[in-house]
C-alpha positions as CSV (number, residue, x, y, z in Angstrom):
1,M,3.6,-26.6,-1.0
2,N,0.5,-28.9,-1.0
3,E,0.8,-31.3,-4.0
4,D,-2.9,-32.4,-3.7
5,V,-5.5,-30.0,-5.0
6,N,-8.2,-29.1,-2.4
7,V,-11.1,-29.4,-4.8
8,V,-13.8,-28.0,-2.5
9,A,-11.7,-25.0,-1.4
10,L,-10.7,-24.4,-5.0
11,A,-14.3,-24.5,-6.1
12,V,-15.3,-21.9,-3.5
13,F,-12.3,-19.8,-4.4
14,I,-13.2,-19.8,-8.1
15,F,-16.8,-18.9,-7.3
16,F,-15.8,-15.7,-5.5
17,F,-13.2,-14.9,-8.1
18,V,-15.7,-15.2,-10.9
19,L,-18.1,-13.0,-8.8
20,V,-15.7,-10.2,-8.3
21,T,-14.6,-10.5,-12.0
22,V,-18.1,-9.9,-13.1
23,M,-18.5,-7.0,-10.7
24,G,-15.2,-5.5,-12.0
25,F,-16.5,-5.4,-15.5
26,L,-20.0,-4.2,-14.5
27,A,-18.4,-1.4,-12.5
28,A,-17.8,0.5,-15.8
29,R,-21.6,1.1,-15.9
30,W,-21.7,2.2,-12.2
31,R,-22.2,6.0,-12.0
32,R,-21.2,6.3,-15.6
33,A,-20.3,9.9,-16.5
34,A,-21.2,11.8,-19.7
35,N,-17.5,12.1,-20.5
36,E,-15.5,9.0,-19.5
37,H,-12.3,10.1,-21.2
38,T,-10.7,12.1,-18.3
39,L,-8.5,11.0,-15.4
40,D,-11.1,12.4,-13.0
41,E,-13.5,9.7,-14.3
42,W,-11.2,6.7,-15.0
43,G,-8.6,7.4,-12.4
44,L,-10.6,8.9,-9.5
45,G,-14.1,7.5,-10.1
46,G,-15.5,10.9,-10.9
47,R,-14.6,12.1,-7.4
48,S,-18.1,10.9,-6.5
49,F,-17.7,8.4,-3.7
50,G,-19.5,8.8,-0.4
51,T,-18.5,7.9,3.1
52,W,-19.1,4.1,3.0
53,V,-17.7,3.6,-0.5
54,T,-14.6,5.6,0.5
55,W,-14.3,3.6,3.7
56,F,-14.4,0.3,1.9
57,L,-12.1,1.6,-0.8
58,L,-9.5,2.9,1.6
59,G,-9.8,-0.2,3.7
60,G,-9.3,-2.4,0.6
61,D,-6.4,-0.1,-0.3
62,L,-4.5,-0.2,3.0
63,Y,-5.3,-3.7,4.4
64,T,-4.1,-5.9,1.6
65,A,-3.4,-9.5,0.9
66,Y,0.1,-8.7,1.9
67,T,-1.3,-7.5,5.3
68,F,-3.3,-10.6,5.7
69,V,-0.4,-12.9,4.9
70,A,2.7,-10.9,6.1
71,V,1.6,-9.5,9.5
72,P,0.8,-12.8,11.1
73,A,3.7,-14.4,9.2
74,A,6.1,-11.9,10.9
75,I,4.7,-12.9,14.3
76,Y,4.9,-16.6,13.3
77,A,8.6,-16.1,12.5
78,A,9.8,-13.7,15.2
79,G,7.1,-13.0,17.7
80,A,5.8,-9.8,19.2
81,A,8.1,-7.6,17.0
82,G,5.5,-8.2,14.2
83,F,2.9,-6.3,16.2
84,F,4.5,-3.0,15.1
85,A,1.8,-2.9,12.4
86,V,-0.9,-2.4,15.0
87,P,0.3,0.8,16.7
88,Y,1.3,2.3,13.5
89,T,-2.2,2.0,12.1
90,I,-3.4,3.6,15.3
91,L,-1.0,6.5,15.0
92,V,-1.7,7.2,11.4
93,Y,-5.4,8.3,11.7
94,P,-5.0,11.3,14.0
95,L,-2.1,12.3,11.7
96,I,-4.1,12.1,8.5
97,F,-7.0,13.9,10.1
98,T,-4.8,17.0,10.2
99,F,-3.8,17.1,6.5
100,L,-5.9,14.8,4.3
101,P,-8.9,17.2,4.3
102,R,-6.6,20.1,3.3
103,L,-5.2,18.0,0.4
104,W,-8.7,17.0,-0.7
105,S,-9.8,20.7,-0.7
106,V,-7.0,22.1,-2.7
107,S,-7.0,19.2,-5.1
108,H,-10.8,19.7,-5.6
109,K,-10.3,23.4,-6.2
110,H,-7.5,23.0,-8.8
111,G,-8.3,19.7,-10.4
112,Y,-5.2,17.9,-9.0
113,V,-5.2,14.2,-9.6
114,T,-1.9,13.3,-7.9
115,T,0.3,14.5,-5.1
116,S,2.8,15.6,-7.7
117,D,0.2,17.9,-9.2
118,F,-0.2,19.6,-5.9
119,V,3.6,19.9,-5.3
120,R,4.0,21.4,-8.8
121,G,1.2,23.9,-8.2
122,R,2.3,24.8,-4.6
123,F,6.0,25.3,-5.3
124,G,6.1,26.0,-9.0
125,S,8.6,23.3,-9.6
126,K,8.4,20.6,-12.2
127,G,11.7,19.1,-10.9
128,L,10.3,18.6,-7.4
129,S,7.0,17.3,-8.9
130,L,9.0,14.8,-11.0
131,A,11.0,13.6,-7.9
132,V,7.7,13.0,-6.0
133,A,6.2,11.2,-9.0
134,V,9.2,8.9,-9.7
135,T,9.5,8.1,-5.9
136,G,5.8,7.2,-5.9
137,I,6.1,4.9,-8.9
138,L,9.2,3.2,-7.6
139,A,7.7,2.6,-4.1
140,T,4.4,1.3,-5.6
141,M,5.9,-1.4,-7.9
142,P,7.1,-3.8,-5.3
143,Y,3.9,-3.2,-3.3
144,I,1.9,-4.5,-6.3
145,A,4.2,-7.4,-6.6
146,L,3.5,-8.4,-3.1
147,Q,-0.2,-8.6,-3.8
148,L,0.6,-11.2,-6.5
149,V,2.8,-13.0,-3.9
150,G,-0.3,-13.2,-1.7
151,I,-2.4,-14.8,-4.5
152,Q,0.5,-17.2,-5.2
153,A,0.7,-18.2,-1.6
154,V,-3.0,-19.2,-1.6
155,L,-2.7,-21.1,-4.9
156,D,0.4,-23.0,-3.5
157,V,-1.5,-24.1,-0.4
158,M,-4.5,-25.2,-2.5
159,G,-2.2,-27.3,-4.6
160,V,-2.9,-25.4,-7.8
161,G,-0.3,-25.3,-10.5
162,G,1.6,-28.5,-9.8
163,G,4.9,-29.1,-7.9
164,E,8.2,-27.3,-8.1
165,S,9.3,-29.6,-10.9
166,T,6.3,-28.8,-13.1
167,N,6.8,-26.8,-16.3
168,W,7.0,-23.1,-15.3
169,F,4.1,-22.1,-17.5
170,I,1.8,-24.7,-16.1
171,K,2.9,-23.9,-12.5
172,D,2.3,-20.2,-12.9
173,L,-0.7,-20.4,-15.2
174,P,-3.3,-19.7,-12.4
175,L,-1.4,-16.6,-11.4
176,L,-1.2,-15.5,-15.0
177,I,-5.0,-16.0,-15.4
178,A,-5.6,-13.9,-12.2
179,F,-3.3,-11.2,-13.5
180,G,-5.0,-11.1,-16.9
181,V,-8.4,-10.7,-15.3
182,L,-7.2,-8.0,-13.0
183,A,-5.6,-6.1,-15.9
184,A,-8.7,-6.4,-18.1
185,Y,-11.3,-5.0,-15.6
186,T,-8.9,-2.3,-14.4
187,Y,-8.4,-1.2,-17.9
188,S,-12.1,-1.2,-18.6
189,S,-13.6,0.2,-15.4
190,G,-10.8,2.2,-13.8
191,L,-11.1,3.0,-10.1
192,R,-14.8,2.1,-10.0
193,A,-13.8,-1.6,-10.3
194,P,-11.8,-1.9,-7.0
195,A,-14.3,0.4,-5.3
196,L,-17.2,-2.0,-6.0
197,I,-15.2,-5.2,-5.3
198,A,-13.9,-3.7,-2.0
199,F,-17.4,-4.4,-0.5
200,V,-17.0,-8.2,-1.1
201,K,-13.3,-8.2,-0.1
202,D,-13.8,-6.5,3.2
203,T,-16.9,-8.4,4.1
204,L,-15.0,-11.7,3.5
205,I,-12.0,-10.6,5.6
206,Y,-14.2,-9.6,8.5
207,V,-16.1,-12.8,8.4
208,V,-12.9,-15.0,8.2
209,I,-11.2,-13.2,11.0
210,A,-14.3,-13.3,13.3
211,V,-14.6,-17.0,12.7
212,A,-10.9,-17.7,13.0
213,I,-10.5,-15.8,16.3
214,I,-13.2,-17.9,17.9
215,Y,-13.1,-21.3,16.1
216,I,-9.3,-21.9,15.9
217,P,-8.6,-21.2,19.7
218,I,-11.4,-23.6,20.6
219,K,-9.8,-26.3,18.5
220,L,-6.4,-25.6,20.0
221,G,-7.4,-25.6,23.6
222,G,-7.8,-21.9,24.2
223,F,-5.4,-18.9,24.2
224,D,-3.5,-20.1,27.3
225,D,-2.3,-23.1,25.3
226,I,-1.7,-21.0,22.2
227,F,0.6,-18.5,24.1
228,A,2.3,-21.4,26.0
229,S,3.2,-23.1,22.7
230,A,4.4,-19.8,21.2
231,T,6.6,-19.1,24.2
232,K,8.2,-22.5,23.9
233,A,8.8,-22.2,20.2
234,F,10.3,-18.7,20.4
235,G,12.8,-19.9,23.0
236,E,14.2,-22.4,20.6
237,T,17.5,-21.5,18.8
238,N,17.3,-20.4,15.2
239,P,20.1,-22.4,13.4
240,A,20.6,-19.6,10.9
241,T,21.4,-16.9,13.5
242,G,22.3,-18.8,16.7
243,Q,19.8,-16.7,18.6
244,P,16.4,-17.5,20.0
245,R,13.7,-17.6,17.2
246,G,11.8,-14.7,18.7
247,A,10.0,-13.4,21.8
248,L,6.4,-13.2,23.1
249,V,7.3,-9.7,24.4
250,P,9.8,-7.4,22.7
251,G,13.2,-7.2,24.5
252,D,15.0,-4.0,25.5
253,A,17.3,-4.3,22.5
254,G,14.3,-4.2,20.1
255,Q,12.3,-1.4,21.5
256,W,14.0,1.4,19.4
257,T,13.4,-0.6,16.3
258,Y,9.8,-1.3,17.2
259,A,9.0,2.3,18.1
260,T,10.8,3.9,15.1
261,L,9.4,1.4,12.7
262,A,5.8,2.0,13.9
263,F,6.2,5.8,13.9
264,G,8.0,5.9,10.5
265,S,5.5,3.6,8.9
266,A,2.6,5.8,10.2
267,L,4.2,8.8,8.5
268,A,4.7,6.9,5.3
269,L,1.4,5.2,4.8
270,F,-0.5,8.0,3.3
271,M,2.4,9.2,1.2
272,Y,1.8,6.2,-1.1
273,P,0.0,7.2,-4.3
274,H,-2.7,4.6,-3.9
275,S,-3.7,6.0,-0.5
276,I,-4.1,9.5,-2.1
277,T,-5.9,8.2,-5.1
278,A,-8.6,6.6,-2.9
279,T,-8.8,9.8,-0.8
280,L,-9.2,12.1,-3.8
281,S,-12.0,9.9,-5.2
282,S,-14.4,11.0,-2.4
283,R,-17.0,13.6,-3.1
284,S,-16.5,16.0,-0.2
285,R,-14.1,17.2,2.5
286,E,-16.5,15.9,5.2
287,V,-16.3,12.4,3.8
288,I,-12.5,12.4,4.4
289,R,-13.0,13.7,8.0
290,R,-15.5,11.0,8.8
291,N,-13.3,8.3,7.3
292,T,-10.4,9.2,9.5
293,T,-12.6,8.6,12.5
294,I,-14.1,5.2,11.4
295,L,-11.0,3.7,9.7
296,P,-9.5,2.6,13.1
297,L,-12.1,-0.2,13.0
298,Y,-9.6,-1.8,10.6
299,S,-6.9,-1.6,13.3
300,L,-9.0,-3.7,15.6
301,M,-9.3,-6.2,12.8
302,L,-5.5,-6.1,12.3
303,G,-4.8,-6.8,16.0
304,L,-7.0,-9.9,15.8
305,L,-5.4,-10.9,12.5
306,A,-1.9,-10.7,14.0
307,L,-2.9,-13.3,16.6
308,L,-3.1,-15.9,13.8
309,G,0.7,-16.0,13.8
310,F,0.6,-17.5,17.4
311,M,-2.1,-19.9,16.4
312,A,-0.1,-21.2,13.4
313,I,2.7,-22.1,15.9
314,A,0.3,-23.8,18.3
315,A,-1.3,-25.7,15.4
316,G,2.1,-27.1,14.4
317,V,2.3,-25.4,11.0
318,K,5.7,-26.0,9.5
319,V,6.6,-24.1,6.3
320,Q,9.8,-23.1,4.6
321,N,8.3,-19.9,3.4
322,G,6.7,-17.9,6.2
323,Q,4.3,-16.3,3.8
324,L,2.5,-19.7,3.6
325,A,2.0,-20.0,7.3
326,I,-1.5,-18.5,7.5
327,P,-2.9,-20.0,4.3
328,Q,-1.6,-23.4,5.6
329,L,-3.2,-22.7,9.0
330,F,-6.6,-22.2,7.3
331,E,-6.1,-25.3,5.2
332,N,-5.3,-27.4,8.3
333,M,-7.9,-26.0,10.7
334,F,-11.0,-25.1,8.7
335,P,-13.5,-27.3,6.9
336,D,-12.6,-27.4,3.2
337,W,-15.5,-25.1,2.2
338,F,-14.6,-22.4,4.7
339,A,-10.9,-22.7,3.8
340,G,-12.1,-21.7,0.3
341,V,-13.8,-18.7,1.7
342,A,-10.6,-17.7,3.6
343,F,-8.5,-18.2,0.5
344,A,-10.9,-16.1,-1.5
345,A,-10.6,-13.3,1.1
346,I,-6.8,-13.3,0.7
347,G,-7.0,-13.5,-3.1
348,I,-9.6,-10.7,-3.5
349,G,-7.6,-8.8,-0.9
350,A,-4.8,-8.8,-3.5
351,L,-6.9,-7.8,-6.5
352,V,-8.4,-4.6,-4.9
353,P,-5.2,-2.9,-3.8
354,A,-3.3,-4.1,-6.9
355,A,-5.8,-2.4,-9.1
356,I,-5.7,0.9,-7.1
357,M,-1.9,0.9,-7.0
358,S,-1.6,0.4,-10.7
359,I,-4.1,3.2,-11.4
360,A,-2.2,5.5,-9.0
361,A,1.2,4.8,-10.5
362,A,-0.3,5.3,-14.0
363,N,-1.8,8.6,-13.0
364,L,1.6,9.8,-11.7
365,F,3.3,8.9,-15.0
366,T,0.6,10.4,-17.2
367,R,0.2,13.7,-15.3
368,N,3.7,14.4,-14.1
369,I,6.0,12.8,-16.6
370,Y,4.1,12.3,-19.9
371,K,2.1,15.6,-19.8
372,D,4.7,17.7,-18.0
373,F,7.8,16.6,-20.0
374,I,6.8,14.6,-23.1
375,K,3.5,16.0,-24.5
376,P,2.4,19.2,-22.7
377,D,-0.5,19.6,-25.1
378,A,-2.0,16.2,-24.3
379,T,-5.8,16.2,-24.3
380,P,-7.9,14.6,-21.5
381,K,-8.5,11.7,-23.9
382,D,-4.8,11.3,-24.5
383,E,-4.2,11.3,-20.7
384,T,-6.7,8.6,-20.1
385,R,-5.4,6.4,-22.9
386,V,-1.8,6.7,-21.7
387,S,-2.8,6.0,-18.1
388,K,-4.7,2.9,-19.1
389,L,-1.7,1.6,-21.0
390,V,0.7,2.4,-18.2
391,S,-1.5,0.7,-15.7
392,L,-1.1,-2.5,-17.7
393,L,2.7,-2.0,-18.0
394,V,3.0,-1.5,-14.2
395,K,1.1,-4.8,-13.6
396,V,3.3,-6.6,-16.1
397,G,6.4,-5.3,-14.3
398,A,5.1,-6.5,-11.0
399,L,4.3,-9.9,-12.5
400,V,7.8,-10.3,-13.9
401,F,9.2,-9.3,-10.5
402,V,7.2,-12.0,-8.8
403,L,8.0,-14.7,-11.3
404,T,11.7,-14.1,-11.6
405,M,12.8,-13.1,-8.1
406,D,12.7,-14.8,-4.7
407,K,9.7,-13.8,-2.6
408,T,12.0,-12.6,0.2
409,V,13.5,-10.1,-2.2
410,A,10.1,-8.8,-3.1
411,I,9.3,-8.2,0.6
412,N,12.6,-6.4,1.2
413,F,12.1,-4.2,-1.8
414,Q,8.7,-3.3,-0.5
415,L,10.4,-2.3,2.8
416,L,12.8,-0.2,0.7
417,G,9.8,1.4,-1.0
418,G,8.6,2.5,2.5
419,I,11.9,4.2,3.1
420,W,11.7,6.0,-0.3
421,I,8.1,7.2,0.0
422,L,8.7,8.7,3.4
423,Q,11.1,11.2,1.8
424,T,8.2,12.9,0.0
425,F,6.6,13.9,3.3
426,P,8.2,17.3,3.7
427,A,7.1,18.5,0.2
428,L,3.6,17.1,0.5
429,V,2.6,17.6,4.1
430,G,4.9,20.5,4.7
431,G,3.5,22.2,1.6
432,L,-0.1,21.8,2.8
433,F,0.6,24.0,5.9
434,T,3.4,26.4,4.8
435,R,5.1,27.9,1.8
436,W,8.2,28.7,3.9
437,F,10.3,25.7,2.5
438,H,12.2,26.6,-0.6
439,R,11.6,24.3,-3.6
440,W,15.3,23.7,-4.2
441,A,15.9,22.9,-0.5
442,L,13.0,20.4,-0.6
443,L,14.5,18.8,-3.7
444,A,18.0,18.6,-2.1
445,G,16.5,17.2,1.2
446,W,14.6,14.5,-0.8
447,A,17.8,13.6,-2.7
448,V,19.9,13.2,0.5
449,G,17.2,11.2,2.2
450,M,16.8,8.9,-0.8
451,I,20.6,8.3,-1.1
452,Y,21.1,7.8,2.6
453,G,18.1,5.5,3.0
454,T,19.1,3.4,0.0
455,A,22.7,3.1,1.0
456,A,21.9,2.2,4.6
457,A,19.4,-0.5,3.4
458,Y,21.9,-1.9,1.0
459,G,24.3,-2.4,3.9
460,V,21.8,-4.5,5.9
461,S,22.3,-8.2,5.6
462,S,20.2,-11.2,6.7
463,P,20.7,-15.0,6.9
464,T,19.3,-15.2,3.3
465,Q,20.5,-11.9,1.8
466,K,23.8,-10.1,1.6
467,H,22.1,-6.7,0.8
468,F,18.7,-5.2,1.4
469,G,18.2,-7.7,4.2
470,G,16.0,-5.5,6.3
471,S,14.9,-1.9,7.1
472,A,16.6,-1.3,10.5
473,D,20.2,-0.1,11.1
474,E,22.2,1.9,13.7
475,I,20.9,5.4,14.1
476,P,23.9,7.9,13.7
477,G,24.8,9.7,16.9
478,I,22.5,7.5,19.1
479,G,23.9,4.0,18.6
480,E,20.5,2.3,18.8
481,I,19.0,0.2,16.0
482,G,16.1,2.0,14.4
483,Y,14.1,2.3,11.2
484,I,16.2,3.5,8.4
485,G,13.3,5.4,6.8
486,L,12.8,7.6,9.9
487,T,16.5,8.3,10.1
488,A,16.6,9.3,6.5
489,F,13.5,11.5,7.0
490,V,15.1,13.4,9.9
491,I,18.2,14.0,7.7
492,N,15.9,15.1,4.9
493,V,14.2,17.6,7.1
494,L,17.4,19.0,8.5
495,V,18.9,19.5,5.0
496,T,15.7,21.1,3.8
497,V,15.5,23.6,6.8
498,V,19.2,24.6,6.5
499,L,19.2,25.0,2.8
500,T,15.9,27.0,2.9
501,F,17.7,29.6,5.1
502,V,20.6,29.6,2.6
503,F,18.4,30.0,-0.5
504,K,16.3,32.7,1.1
505,A,19.4,34.5,2.1
506,V,20.7,34.6,-1.4
507,K,17.2,35.4,-2.7
508,A,17.0,32.4,-5.0
509,P,13.8,32.3,-7.0
510,E,11.0,30.5,-5.1
511,G,8.6,29.7,-7.9
512,N,5.0,30.6,-8.3
513,D,2.3,29.4,-5.8
514,E,-1.0,28.9,-7.7
515,T,-3.0,28.2,-4.5
516,Q,-4.7,30.5,-2.1
517,P,-5.3,30.1,1.7
518,S,-9.0,29.6,1.1
519,D,-8.3,26.7,-1.2
520,Y,-7.2,24.5,1.7
521,T,-10.6,24.6,3.5
522,A,-12.9,24.6,0.4
523,D,-15.6,22.0,0.2
524,A,-17.7,20.7,-2.7
525,G,-20.8,22.4,-1.4
526,D,-19.3,25.8,-0.7
527,P,-20.8,28.6,-2.7
528,G,-18.7,29.5,-5.7
529,V,-16.3,26.6,-5.4
530,Q,-15.7,24.7,-8.6
531,V,-13.0,22.5,-9.8
532,E,-10.5,24.5,-11.8
533,L,-9.6,22.3,-14.8
534,P,-6.5,22.8,-16.9
535,P,-7.3,24.6,-20.2
536,A,-7.1,21.5,-22.4
537,T,-9.5,19.7,-20.0
538,A,-11.9,22.6,-19.8
539,A,-12.0,22.9,-23.6
540,A,-12.7,19.2,-24.0
541,E,-15.6,19.3,-21.5
542,H,-17.3,22.2,-23.2
């Protein structure tokens, strides 16, 4: 950590932070609806966002401060293995092109706010809906925590908060202030706040990466010297493992891990509640289709961003915590004022997704736990009030997680969240295309996948952790090392298919499907298509 405060960088950072704070509170007045006390308005922005707003919102949602810090940090620490994030973000877009428009259409038709709403309506199962909701909340919590880790990394490099010996309150006060501001404007403006701020966040990120990819190599002697320095560094022995630090090109032993991690992550990305929340906020099916074709522009940005890991090595950056490598690179290489711009890009890159994630988790709790199991007669106003309060509690939980646990633990729990969220794929995506799967079989498959994935991850150790030390383990029956989440997913699907045959054979009750085939292709402009609101909501709006 830098003990000396970089005053110029801090001033620039504060300027942009104040700017987005003001925008966050003003967002409550942006496209204000006649009735603000519904989850459609607070939690989905009135389902009114067009192509560009949705593009910036999804980009701000998926390419976070954690992405900005952790992807190049992985390459800084281990080499080319960290590039798995690039192919997985390429694989994901053709995949979501096939199912996101269908999810938007059926959700628009029936007034679904969460994936669990759809699962309950499709399979007539509150138990399966609850499983999907709980999984989404559990997977989202460490993801929010990592956004706060990103802010903390920037503050550490700027020297804000004092040294490690400083009183804990003084040391963490800047993070507490950032958290308080985030909580306040999310509570006030709902999804409109991150939607508006995403314009600033993504613009800053594109500017910083464009400058970094040109300016830093010039200062370091060009990419030939950068790759030569990285090759030399990766050939050195890591004292903790006794093995080479990494490799510029993945070795044969790591190819299964690389491929399965990329493919499994692609399957999991749009299972996260925040991805779906941003998707359902758009105003038409066509907006979603267009976004799946232009979002790959972010993958180009991610590939360039990943190269910063090699640049940090060539620049001689030495940090104990790899998450500080890129902020420290900016501190060392950029003029103070532009370092402040780069730090603001990372900081704001944490605020946008953290807001969306907390809203998504709150919507899941409100619609699929509170309303389904605690207060079935909750009014739309009740739902909105509870969702606002839960969004605060979720952020408080993430803050406690960051302040009380080691940052490596936070990262590994986020990897565990990826394993968990992938187990909702059969119920969500499978349900969008077929009603063949039995609801009890889907629930059993989910349970087996969750248990296997958690147990396998618990058995993985690292030089710094005895348990939950990573997300790769031996694939049963193959003997190769692969992504635990994908193995658990395959087991999940096998259990679901087998038990579906069994339950159909014994004629187990399959539940009521409230959807129709035409619901999955409906658009906002289609004649006669209207959102079907629950009775309580409909009564309140009339």
